[in-house]
C-alpha positions as CSV (number, residue, x, y, z in Angstrom):
1,M,50.0,20.5,206.2
2,D,48.5,18.8,203.2
3,H,46.2,19.7,200.4
4,F,43.2,17.4,201.3
5,L,40.4,19.7,202.5
6,Y,36.6,19.8,202.7
7,R,35.0,22.1,200.2
8,N,31.2,22.5,200.0
9,G,30.9,19.4,202.2
10,I,33.1,17.1,200.1
11,L,36.7,16.1,200.7
12,H,39.0,17.2,197.9
13,A,42.5,16.4,196.8
14,E,43.7,19.8,195.8
15,D,40.9,21.0,193.5
16,V,39.5,17.6,192.7
17,P,36.5,16.1,194.6
18,L,37.3,12.6,195.7
19,P,34.0,11.2,194.5
20,E,34.9,12.3,191.0
21,I,38.1,10.1,191.1
22,A,36.1,7.2,192.7
23,A,33.6,7.3,189.9
24,E,36.3,7.0,187.2
25,V,38.7,4.5,188.8
26,G,36.6,2.7,191.3
27,T,37.5,2.0,195.0
28,P,39.8,1.4,196.8
29,F,42.5,3.7,195.4
30,Y,45.5,5.8,196.6
31,V,45.6,9.4,195.7
32,Y,48.6,11.7,196.0
33,S,48.9,15.5,196.0
34,R,51.7,17.0,193.9
35,A,51.5,20.3,195.8
36,T,52.0,18.5,199.1
37,L,54.9,16.4,197.9
38,T,56.5,19.6,196.6
39,R,55.9,21.5,199.8
40,H,57.4,18.8,202.0
41,Y,60.5,18.5,199.9
42,T,60.9,22.3,200.0
43,L,60.6,22.5,203.8
44,F,63.7,20.2,204.1
45,D,65.6,22.2,201.4
46,E,64.8,25.4,203.2
47,A,65.8,23.9,206.6
48,L,69.3,23.3,205.3
49,D,69.6,26.5,203.3
50,G,73.1,27.9,203.4
51,T,74.7,24.5,203.9
52,D,76.2,22.2,201.3
53,H,73.6,19.5,201.2
54,L,71.6,17.0,199.2
55,I,68.2,15.7,200.1
56,C,68.0,12.0,199.1
57,Y,64.4,11.0,199.1
58,A,64.0,7.6,200.7
59,M,62.1,6.0,197.9
60,K,61.1,2.9,199.8
61,S,58.3,5.0,201.3
62,N,56.7,5.5,197.9
63,S,58.5,4.5,194.7
64,N,55.9,5.3,192.0
65,Q,57.6,6.7,188.9
66,A,55.5,9.8,189.0
67,V,56.5,10.6,192.6
68,L,60.1,10.0,191.8
69,K,60.0,12.3,188.8
70,I,58.5,15.1,190.9
71,M,61.3,14.6,193.5
72,G,64.0,14.4,190.8
73,D,62.8,17.5,189.0
74,L,63.0,19.4,192.3
75,G,66.7,18.4,192.6
76,A,66.4,15.6,195.0
77,G,68.7,12.6,195.1
78,M,67.4,9.1,195.9
79,D,68.2,6.7,198.7
80,V,67.7,3.2,197.3
81,V,67.9,-0.1,199.1
82,S,67.8,-2.6,196.2
83,G,68.7,-3.1,192.6
84,G,65.1,-2.7,191.7
85,E,64.9,0.7,193.4
86,Y,68.1,1.8,191.6
87,R,66.5,0.9,188.3
88,R,63.3,2.8,189.2
89,A,65.3,5.9,190.1
90,R,67.2,5.8,186.9
91,A,64.0,5.2,184.9
92,A,62.5,8.3,186.5
93,G,65.5,10.3,185.2
94,V,67.5,10.7,188.4
95,P,71.2,10.7,187.5
96,G,73.5,8.1,189.2
97,E,75.5,10.9,190.9
98,R,72.5,11.7,192.9
99,I,71.7,8.1,194.0
100,V,72.9,6.7,197.4
101,F,72.7,2.9,197.8
102,S,71.8,1.8,201.3
103,G,70.8,-1.6,202.7
104,V,72.3,-4.4,204.8
105,G,72.2,-7.1,202.1
106,K,73.5,-5.7,198.8
107,T,74.4,-8.4,196.3
108,G,77.4,-8.4,194.0
109,E,75.0,-8.1,191.0
110,E,73.5,-5.0,192.6
111,M,76.9,-3.5,193.3
112,R,78.0,-4.0,189.7
113,L,74.7,-2.5,188.4
114,A,75.2,0.7,190.4
115,L,78.9,1.0,189.6
116,E,78.3,0.6,185.9
117,G,75.3,2.8,185.9
118,G,76.6,5.6,188.1
119,I,76.4,6.0,191.9
120,R,77.0,8.8,194.4
121,Q,78.0,6.4,197.2
122,F,77.4,3.1,198.8
123,N,76.5,3.2,202.5
124,V,78.4,0.0,203.5
125,E,77.1,-2.0,206.5
126,S,79.7,-4.7,207.1
127,E,83.2,-5.8,206.5
128,P,82.2,-8.7,204.1
129,E,80.2,-6.2,202.1
130,L,83.2,-3.9,202.0
131,A,85.5,-6.7,200.7
132,L,83.0,-7.8,198.0
133,L,82.4,-4.2,196.8
134,S,86.2,-3.6,196.6
135,G,86.7,-6.7,194.5
136,I,83.9,-5.8,192.0
137,A,85.0,-2.2,191.7
138,E,88.6,-3.3,191.1
139,S,87.5,-5.8,188.4
140,L,85.8,-2.8,186.6
141,G,88.9,-0.6,187.0
142,M,87.0,1.7,189.4
143,K,87.0,2.8,193.0
144,A,83.7,2.6,194.8
145,P,82.8,5.7,196.8
146,V,81.7,4.7,200.3
147,T,80.4,5.9,203.6
148,I,80.4,3.3,206.3
149,R,77.2,3.0,208.3
150,V,77.9,3.2,212.0
151,N,75.5,1.9,214.7
152,P,75.6,4.5,217.5
153,D,73.6,2.3,220.0
154,V,71.0,5.1,220.4
155,D,67.4,4.3,221.3
156,A,65.2,6.1,218.7
157,R,62.1,5.6,221.0
158,T,60.0,4.4,218.1
159,H,58.3,1.1,217.2
160,E,60.7,-1.8,217.7
161,K,60.2,-3.0,214.1
162,I,61.4,0.3,212.7
163,A,64.3,1.1,215.2
164,T,67.7,0.7,213.4
165,G,70.3,2.3,215.7
166,K,70.5,0.1,218.7
167,A,73.2,-2.5,219.3
168,E,70.8,-5.4,218.8
169,N,69.7,-4.2,215.4
170,K,71.1,-5.7,212.2
171,F,72.2,-2.4,210.7
172,G,75.7,-0.9,210.5
173,I,78.9,-1.6,212.4
174,P,79.3,-0.8,216.1
175,I,80.6,2.7,216.4
176,S,83.2,1.3,218.8
177,R,84.8,-0.6,215.9
178,A,84.6,2.2,213.4
179,R,88.4,3.1,213.4
180,Q,89.3,-0.5,212.7
181,V,86.9,-0.8,209.8
182,Y,87.8,2.5,208.3
183,A,91.4,1.4,208.4
184,Q,90.5,-1.8,206.5
185,A,88.5,0.3,204.0
186,A,91.4,2.6,203.3
187,A,93.6,-0.3,202.5
188,L,91.3,-1.9,199.9
189,P,92.2,-1.1,196.3
190,G,88.6,-0.7,195.1
191,I,87.4,1.6,197.8
192,E,87.3,5.4,198.2
193,V,86.2,6.5,201.7
194,V,84.2,9.7,201.4
195,G,82.3,9.9,204.7
196,I,80.2,8.5,207.5
197,D,76.6,7.2,207.4
198,V,74.1,6.9,210.3
199,H,70.4,6.1,210.5
200,I,68.7,5.3,213.8
201,G,65.1,4.6,212.8
202,S,61.8,5.8,211.4
203,Q,58.9,7.8,212.7
204,L,60.9,9.6,215.4
205,T,58.8,12.2,217.2
206,D,61.6,13.6,219.4
207,L,64.9,15.3,218.3
208,E,66.9,14.1,221.3
209,P,67.8,10.7,219.8
210,F,69.0,12.5,216.6
211,E,71.2,14.8,218.8
212,Q,72.7,11.8,220.6
213,A,73.6,10.1,217.4
214,Y,74.9,13.2,215.6
215,L,77.1,14.2,218.4
216,K,78.7,10.7,218.3
217,V,79.1,11.1,214.5
218,A,80.8,14.5,215.1
219,D,83.3,13.0,217.5
220,L,84.0,10.1,215.1
221,T,84.6,12.6,212.3
222,R,87.3,14.3,214.2
223,T,88.9,11.0,215.2
224,L,88.9,9.6,211.7
225,R,90.3,12.8,210.3
226,A,93.1,12.6,212.8
227,D,93.7,9.0,211.6
228,G,94.2,10.4,208.1
229,H,90.8,9.7,206.5
230,D,89.2,12.4,204.2
231,I,85.8,12.6,205.8
232,R,84.0,15.1,203.7
233,R,80.4,13.9,203.6
234,L,78.0,13.0,206.4
235,D,74.9,11.0,205.6
236,L,72.6,11.6,208.6
237,G,69.7,9.3,207.5
238,G,66.1,10.1,207.8
239,G,63.4,9.1,210.2
240,L,61.6,12.3,211.2
241,G,58.0,11.4,212.0
242,I,54.6,12.6,210.9
243,P,51.4,13.2,212.9
244,Y,49.4,10.1,212.1
245,E,46.9,10.8,214.9
246,R,46.0,14.5,214.5
247,S,44.9,14.8,218.2
248,N,48.5,14.1,219.3
249,T,51.3,16.6,219.8
250,A,52.9,17.3,216.4
251,P,56.4,16.0,215.8
252,P,59.3,18.4,215.3
253,L,59.3,20.5,212.1
254,P,62.0,20.2,209.4
255,M,63.3,23.6,210.3
256,E,63.9,22.5,213.9
257,Y,65.7,19.4,212.5
258,G,67.8,21.6,210.3
259,A,68.8,23.7,213.3
260,L,69.8,20.5,215.2
261,I,72.0,19.5,212.3
262,R,73.8,22.8,212.2
263,R,74.3,22.7,216.0
264,T,75.7,19.2,216.1
265,V,77.8,18.8,212.9
266,G,77.6,22.2,211.2
267,D,81.2,23.2,212.2
268,L,82.8,20.2,210.5
269,G,82.8,21.6,207.0
270,C,81.1,18.4,205.6
271,E,78.5,18.1,202.9
272,I,75.3,17.0,204.6
273,E,73.0,14.3,203.2
274,I,69.6,13.5,204.7
275,E,67.2,10.8,203.6
276,P,63.6,11.8,204.4
277,G,60.8,9.6,203.1
278,R,57.8,9.3,205.3
279,L,57.7,13.1,206.0
280,I,57.7,13.9,202.3
281,S,55.2,11.3,201.1
282,G,53.2,10.3,204.1
283,N,50.8,13.2,204.4
284,A,50.8,13.6,200.6
285,G,48.5,10.6,200.1
286,L,45.2,9.2,201.1
287,L,43.7,5.7,200.7
288,V,40.0,6.1,199.6
289,S,37.7,3.2,200.2
290,G,34.0,2.4,200.0
291,V,31.8,1.0,202.6
292,I,30.5,-2.5,201.7
293,Y,28.4,-3.2,204.8
294,V,27.7,-1.9,208.2
295,K,27.3,-5.1,210.3
296,S,26.0,-5.3,213.9
297,G,27.9,-7.8,216.1
298,E,27.3,-9.1,219.6
299,D,28.8,-6.1,221.3
300,R,30.0,-3.8,218.5
301,D,29.3,-2.6,215.0
302,F,31.7,-3.3,212.1
303,L,32.4,-1.0,209.2
304,I,33.3,-3.4,206.4
305,L,35.3,-1.7,203.7
306,D,36.4,-2.7,200.2
307,A,40.0,-1.9,201.2
308,A,41.9,-4.6,203.1
309,M,45.2,-5.4,204.8
310,N,46.7,-6.3,201.5
311,D,46.1,-2.7,200.4
312,L,47.3,-1.0,203.6
313,I,49.2,-3.4,205.9
314,R,50.6,-0.9,208.4
315,P,47.7,-1.4,211.0
316,A,48.0,-5.2,210.9
317,M,51.8,-5.1,210.8
318,Y,52.6,-2.4,213.3
319,G,49.3,-1.6,215.1
320,A,49.6,1.7,213.2
321,W,47.0,4.4,213.5
322,H,45.5,6.2,210.5
323,D,42.8,8.9,210.9
324,I,39.7,7.6,209.0
325,V,37.3,10.3,207.9
326,P,34.1,10.4,205.8
327,V,34.5,11.8,202.3
328,K,31.2,13.6,202.9
329,E,31.8,16.1,205.6
330,P,29.8,15.3,208.8
331,E,27.3,17.8,210.1
332,P,28.6,20.0,212.9
333,G,27.7,18.7,216.3
334,G,26.5,15.3,215.1
335,E,26.9,12.3,217.3
336,P,29.5,9.9,216.1
337,A,29.1,6.1,215.8
338,I,31.6,3.7,217.2
339,Y,33.0,1.1,214.7
340,D,35.6,-1.6,214.4
341,V,36.8,-0.7,210.9
342,V,37.7,-3.9,209.0
343,G,38.4,-5.2,205.5
344,P,37.1,-8.3,203.6
345,V,40.2,-10.4,203.8
346,C,39.8,-13.7,205.7
347,E,42.1,-12.8,208.6
348,T,41.1,-11.3,211.9
349,G,44.2,-9.2,211.5
350,D,42.4,-7.4,208.6
351,T,41.4,-4.7,211.1
352,F,42.2,-1.0,210.5
353,A,40.8,0.3,213.8
354,K,38.9,-0.8,216.9
355,S,36.3,1.2,218.6
356,R,36.8,4.2,216.3
357,A,34.5,7.2,216.6
358,I,33.3,8.2,213.1
359,A,30.2,9.9,211.8
360,P,27.5,7.4,211.0
361,L,28.0,5.7,207.7
362,S,26.0,3.5,205.3
363,A,26.8,1.1,202.5
364,G,28.2,2.9,199.4
365,D,29.7,5.8,201.4
366,L,33.3,6.7,200.9
367,V,36.0,7.1,203.6
368,A,39.6,8.3,203.4
369,F,42.6,7.1,205.4
370,R,44.8,10.1,206.0
371,S,48.6,10.0,206.0
372,A,48.6,6.9,203.7
373,G,51.2,8.1,201.1
374,A,54.1,6.4,202.7
375,Y,54.5,2.6,203.1
376,G,51.0,2.0,201.7
377,A,51.1,1.1,198.0
378,V,54.7,0.0,198.2
379,M,53.9,-2.6,200.9
380,S,50.7,-3.8,199.2
381,S,50.2,-7.3,197.8
382,E,47.6,-9.5,195.9
383,Y,46.7,-11.7,198.9
384,N,43.4,-13.4,198.4
385,T,43.9,-12.6,194.6
386,R,42.9,-9.0,195.3
387,P,44.3,-6.8,192.5
388,L,46.8,-4.1,193.5
389,I,44.7,-0.9,193.7
390,P,45.2,2.2,191.5
391,E,47.4,5.0,192.4
392,V,46.3,8.5,191.3
393,L,48.2,11.8,191.2
394,V,46.4,15.1,191.5
395,D,47.8,18.4,190.3
396,Q,45.4,21.3,191.1
397,H,42.2,20.5,189.0
398,Q,43.6,17.6,187.1
399,F,44.3,14.0,188.0
400,A,45.8,10.9,186.3
401,V,46.1,7.2,187.1
402,I,49.8,6.6,187.7
403,R,49.4,2.8,188.4
404,A,46.4,1.0,187.0
405,R,44.5,-1.8,188.7
406,P,45.5,-5.1,187.0
407,G,42.8,-7.4,185.6
408,F,42.2,-10.8,187.1
409,E,43.3,-12.5,183.8
410,E,46.7,-10.7,184.0
411,I,47.1,-11.8,187.7
412,I,46.2,-15.4,187.0
413,N,48.2,-15.7,183.8
414,R,51.4,-14.9,185.7
415,D,51.3,-18.5,187.0
416,T,52.5,-21.4,184.9
417,I,51.2,-24.9,185.2
418,P,53.9,-27.5,184.3
419,E,53.2,-29.7,181.3
420,W,53.6,-32.8,183.6
421,L,50.6,-31.8,185.8
């Protein structure tokens, strides 16, 4: 569920009509609903009610400071994957003891930053990383709390570019070698083993891969405890999908996911961490764009928008689907038009949808891309010297720009021409 509904024939973000925002900030822009963000976090919190747990928002899905503050104020932790994200989380007021540092390529500088600034745990992904982290922690007179990310070799049945739990993926250590690596970790002077980490992928629409992975983690927990390790925390990752295409069967609900966690690892007495991102922020955001032209081709019509692949790269990168709807509600029973929906960037890949049925549109009309709150703004760029587009937050009847569109002078002046040219 989200809070983007038609009222009196116009699509609203909560209580704000989208044309009102467009008139003030221009198109294209992202708009997020505070009520939807809050609701989605609360669903996960309620799903794990009665268990010792922490929901660490996967901020790579949407790392705007306003979004992070909403999550932090609700009690969320943060799952960060870079030093920059760590700094963002701290700047939004999230304390270090609620920050989990994931990622396959942490640098020594990033490790030192987190150790000095405060960290809940590092999710370690390799033996070289473990050795480096131990050395840095020891030099600071500290012990780094770690979980070790195990790769359970489970097929998440998602897009190949966002699957992370198969043997051929770069993430984690093979679960078959876990006892050996945990023994190495326990012997290192700068390491404190606190638990196990697993994450098998993103946009999962079936609970069975989670069950396979979590049962393997449960068995590993018992084995490692028998080896003498104090396994008291299980980081189960994120990855639960959202319904991008509304006509498809809906993915499992957080409550069903919570029941699965209880069934598979609930008897171990461990603190549970989960790292949802997409399901919290995805349906909490829209990309709103204006129609520049409707162009008739040889065998198709093109809807040319002022948004482009640099603003929303998911369709070009993953072949991803986003529902695209007119901001002005279509008349009931009207005959749709068939468009290839494209942007103005000089790439054939700048295509959002092919042969998409949408109500007939004209130049100047507004459209909204649904489920654009995750991996939209954070993956955007200034390709073709197109400014990053504004992000807007709505809270009931009010809205505010939470990232402004930069001017061309600002963009161009980032470059420096050497004196010798």
